[in-house]
C-alpha distance (Angstrom), angle and dihedral (degrees) to the residues before:
residue distance angle dihedral
M1 . . .
L2 3.82 . .
A3 3.80 111.1 .
E4 3.79 137.7 174.8
I5 3.83 116.6 -105.4
L6 3.81 110.7 -133.5
T7 3.81 101.1 171.8
Y8 3.81 106.5 74.4
V9 3.80 96.4 123.6
G10 3.82 94.5 44.7
D11 3.79 90.8 46.0
V12 3.79 95.3 55.0
R13 3.80 91.1 47.8
R14 3.80 90.6 55.7
R15 3.79 92.4 46.0
L16 3.80 97.4 52.8
L17 3.78 113.8 116.2
E18 3.78 112.2 -102.4
Q19 3.82 94.0 -112.3
Y20 3.82 91.5 56.7
R21 3.78 100.3 46.2
D22 3.80 93.9 88.1
S23 3.80 92.8 48.7
V24 3.77 108.2 102.8
T25 3.81 91.4 -168.2
I26 3.81 97.2 52.3
A27 3.81 93.2 40.6
G28 3.79 89.6 49.8
L29 3.82 93.7 50.7
I30 3.79 92.2 47.7
E31 3.81 92.3 48.3
V32 3.80 91.9 50.9
A33 3.84 89.8 54.6
A34 3.81 90.9 45.6
A35 3.82 91.6 50.1
Q36 3.82 89.5 53.6
A37 3.80 90.0 49.1
Q38 3.83 88.9 49.7
E39 3.78 91.4 52.9
L40 3.81 90.5 50.1
E41 3.78 89.6 49.6
S42 3.80 91.3 51.7
Q43 3.79 93.2 49.6
L44 3.80 92.8 47.7
W45 3.81 89.9 48.6
L46 3.78 90.9 50.8
M47 3.82 89.3 52.2
I48 3.82 89.9 51.3
L49 3.80 90.9 51.4
Q50 3.79 93.5 47.0
T51 3.79 91.3 53.3
S52 3.80 97.7 42.8
I53 3.79 134.4 86.2
G54 3.78 88.6 -143.4
Y55 3.78 130.6 -113.8
Y56 3.79 116.7 -60.4
G57 3.78 98.3 170.4
P58 3.82 133.1 -119.0
T59 3.81 91.8 -82.1
P60 3.83 130.2 34.6
P61 3.82 110.9 -85.2
T62 3.77 122.3 -149.0
P63 3.84 117.3 -73.7
D64 3.83 87.9 -108.5
D65 3.79 94.8 64.5
I66 3.81 104.0 26.5
F67 3.80 92.9 101.1
V68 3.79 95.8 41.0
T69 3.78 95.2 109.3
Q70 3.77 135.8 139.1
T71 3.84 108.5 -90.0
P72 3.81 98.0 -61.7
A73 3.78 123.2 -151.7
T74 3.78 118.7 -76.0
G75 3.80 138.7 -169.2
I76 3.80 117.2 -5.6
W77 3.82 91.7 3.0
L78 3.80 89.5 62.5
D79 3.82 89.1 47.6
W80 3.80 88.5 52.2
L81 3.79 92.3 49.4
G82 3.80 92.0 45.6
A83 3.81 91.3 52.0
R84 3.79 91.1 51.4
V85 3.82 93.2 55.3
G86 3.82 96.8 34.9
E87 3.82 99.0 -107.3
P88 3.86 115.9 135.4
R89 3.80 118.9 -149.9
N90 3.82 95.6 -133.7
G91 3.80 92.0 -170.0
Q92 3.80 96.1 -55.1
L93 3.80 121.0 151.5
D94 3.81 116.4 -113.1
G95 3.81 97.2 -100.3
N96 3.81 94.8 51.7
Y97 3.79 92.6 40.2
A98 3.82 91.8 54.0
V99 3.81 90.4 55.0
Q100 3.81 91.9 47.8
I101 3.80 89.9 51.2
H102 3.79 88.8 52.8
A103 3.83 90.1 49.9
R104 3.81 89.2 50.5
V105 3.81 92.2 50.9
L106 3.83 88.9 52.6
A107 3.78 90.4 47.3
N108 3.78 92.6 49.0
R109 3.81 90.6 52.3
S110 3.81 96.3 42.1
S111 3.77 122.8 116.3
G112 3.81 90.9 -163.3
T113 3.80 100.5 -99.7
I114 3.81 119.7 150.5
P115 3.86 94.2 -115.3
E116 3.79 90.3 50.8
L117 3.80 91.6 49.7
Y118 3.81 90.3 51.0
Q119 3.82 87.9 56.3
V120 3.79 92.4 48.6
V121 3.81 94.3 48.6
F122 3.81 92.3 45.2
Y123 3.80 93.2 57.3
A124 3.80 95.3 36.5
L125 3.84 84.8 62.2
F126 3.82 88.9 52.8
G127 3.81 92.9 -106.6
G128 3.79 90.1 -78.9
V129 3.78 96.5 117.7
P130 3.82 120.9 72.4
L131 3.79 115.0 -123.3
T132 3.83 88.8 -116.7
D133 3.83 91.9 60.1
F134 3.81 96.5 68.3
S135 3.75 133.6 42.0
I136 3.80 139.4 -152.9
V137 3.79 114.6 -156.5
E138 3.78 127.3 -176.9
S139 3.80 117.0 -124.8
Y140 3.78 109.3 -161.8
P141 2.92 138.9 -100.5
A142 3.78 95.0 23.2
G143 3.79 114.1 -23.9
L144 3.78 144.9 98.7
V145 3.81 132.8 -155.5
I146 3.81 114.7 -155.9
D147 3.80 111.1 -167.0
L148 3.80 109.3 -168.3
G149 3.80 85.8 -161.0
H150 3.77 98.3 -161.4
E151 3.76 143.0 75.9
I152 3.80 108.3 -84.5
E153 3.79 121.0 -162.7
L154 3.81 97.2 -130.6
E155 3.78 139.3 6.1
G156 3.79 84.4 -117.5
E157 3.81 89.8 75.0
A158 3.80 89.9 57.4
R159 3.79 89.5 49.1
L160 3.81 90.2 54.3
V161 3.81 87.4 56.9
Q162 3.81 90.4 45.3
A163 3.81 92.3 54.0
K164 3.80 93.4 49.9
V165 3.80 95.5 43.2
R166 3.79 91.7 52.7
I167 3.79 87.6 61.8
A168 3.79 97.6 37.6
R169 3.81 101.1 47.7
A170 3.78 122.0 87.4
A171 3.81 118.0 -96.2
G172 3.80 113.7 -88.0
V173 3.81 94.4 19.1
G174 3.81 111.2 125.9
T175 3.81 113.3 -144.5
M176 3.78 131.6 -164.8
I177 3.80 120.9 -165.7
L178 3.81 118.0 -157.1
F179 3.79 121.2 -161.4
N180 3.77 141.6 164.1
E181 3.81 127.3 -149.6
E182 3.83 92.5 -161.9
N183 3.77 134.5 51.7
D184 3.78 120.5 -101.2
A185 3.82 94.4 -94.2
L186 3.83 90.9 60.5
T187 3.79 97.5 42.3
F188 3.81 121.8 111.0
T189 3.79 110.6 -93.1
F190 3.79 133.5 172.6
S191 3.79 117.2 -125.7
N192 3.78 117.0 -105.3
S193 3.77 90.5 -148.6
A194 3.82 132.0 78.0
A195 3.80 89.6 -136.6
L196 3.79 122.6 85.4
E197 3.80 110.9 -94.8
P198 3.81 112.4 -169.4
S199 3.78 113.8 -148.0
A200 3.80 133.1 164.7
F201 3.77 91.7 -157.9
E202 3.80 112.5 39.3
G203 3.81 117.8 31.2
F204 3.83 134.7 43.9
G205 3.77 123.1 -47.9
N206 3.84 118.6 -115.0
S207 3.80 135.9 -125.8
S208 3.78 93.6 -96.8
N209 3.80 94.6 47.7
P210 3.80 113.3 13.8
A211 3.79 91.1 171.3
T212 3.78 91.5 72.0
G213 3.76 123.1 86.3
G214 3.76 133.2 62.6
A215 3.80 126.9 -35.1
F216 3.75 118.0 -112.1
A217 3.75 121.8 -125.9
G218 3.78 119.0 -119.8
A219 3.78 133.9 -128.8
L220 3.81 130.1 -161.4
L221 3.77 129.8 -173.5
A222 3.79 118.5 -135.1
């Protein structure tokens, strides 16, 4: 992995020919040049960091360390990076936008394999959902069902996944994305009894209060 070199001065000292190591003048001149090279290295490294979304690794890390990156780009630099890969900001804050740019890069490079799609979905959901909480199942002859399998805060999160998957999936492969904006206890469910079972959280609403009842899951085509 690319890394900043911090040892220019020490390196030139060690590489001086034996007959020059005791020469204060020569050592001093070499060290001055090395210090200038070190300053140039530091400035170049700063430029790299300011124009980078950071390193997220080849496989999804745990949620605890996903955002432990080296000073990623912010502000207009993120806008510049997003424009280069085709990812609009759409009002997102820098931290979220950086992750979406990373998801877009993965989507752009994807050849449509299941492992690649897991990566794309993981980052499109901001890395906050463990890989075990959603599933991608093939539906033959040419289809996929992506079940996000958790309570998302807004339908907009599912649409972020939809936008990335449309790019990442193979051509001609139809994809359905299933999501739920409520937890399981508040999701629409049919009664398993023949008797009437009133519930404000699971079944249909009623004429006096149609807003009661369970929440329906959502589905998007990608």
